[in-house]
N, C-alpha and C positions, 0 to 999 in steps of 0.2 A: 692871265695866268693859265687858262685852259690850253692855250696854244703851246705853252712850254711843256705841258704834260703830254700832249699829242706828239710833239717832236721827240721827246724823250722815249716814248713808246716805240716810235718808228726806228730810232737808233737801236734800241734793245732788240727789236725783232730782226734787225739787219745783222747785228754782230753775233748773236747767239748761234745761228747756224754755221757761221764761219769757224766757230770753235770745234766743229765736228770734222773739219777738213784737215787731213794729215799734212797737206802741202803748206797750209797756213800755220799750223802748229810748228812745223819744221822751221819756217821762216822766223817766227817769233822766238823760238829757241836759239836758232843760229845767231840772231842779232841781240839776244838777251832782252827782248821786249815783253811787256806785260799786257794785261787786258785793257789798261787805259790807252795804250798805244793803239791797240786794235780798235777800240771804240772811236778814237780820234780819226783813224784812217779807214774806217769800215767801208766806205764807198770805194776806195782804191782797192782794197782786198776783194770786195765783191766783184768789181770789174775784172780783176786779174783772174779770179776763180772762174768767172763766166767765160773768159777767153780760153783758159786751159780746158774747160769742159767741152768746148766746141771741138777741140782736137783729140778728145779722149779716144774716139774710135775712127781716127783719120784713115781714109782709104786713098789718100793722095790729093794732089792739087786739083785734079779734075772735079772733085766733090768738096772742095774747101768752102767752109761756111763763114770764114772770117771776113770782116768788112774789107780788108786789104788781103787779097788772096795770098796764102802762104806766109803771112806775117802773124806773129803771136806777141802779145804784150808781155813784158817782163816786169818784175817788181824787184827793185833794188833799194837798199838802204844806204844813204850817203852819211857817213859818220862825221863829216866835217862840219 
């Protein structure tokens, strides 16, 4: 039972900061998704946020810090 509590705490620590990101809030609003959706996909949102943050002060390809230079992850919702 203790492991479940630890996993739950990690998830909570992960998704709560995501609620402070305007890009993520916009995504949730755009696709009419709620906090449960965010919780379920918190790791995807975190990776997307991390990728976008690397480009925040981009000075060009010569200083690109993405794993694949010049490429940015996108986050899309497939309603099908």
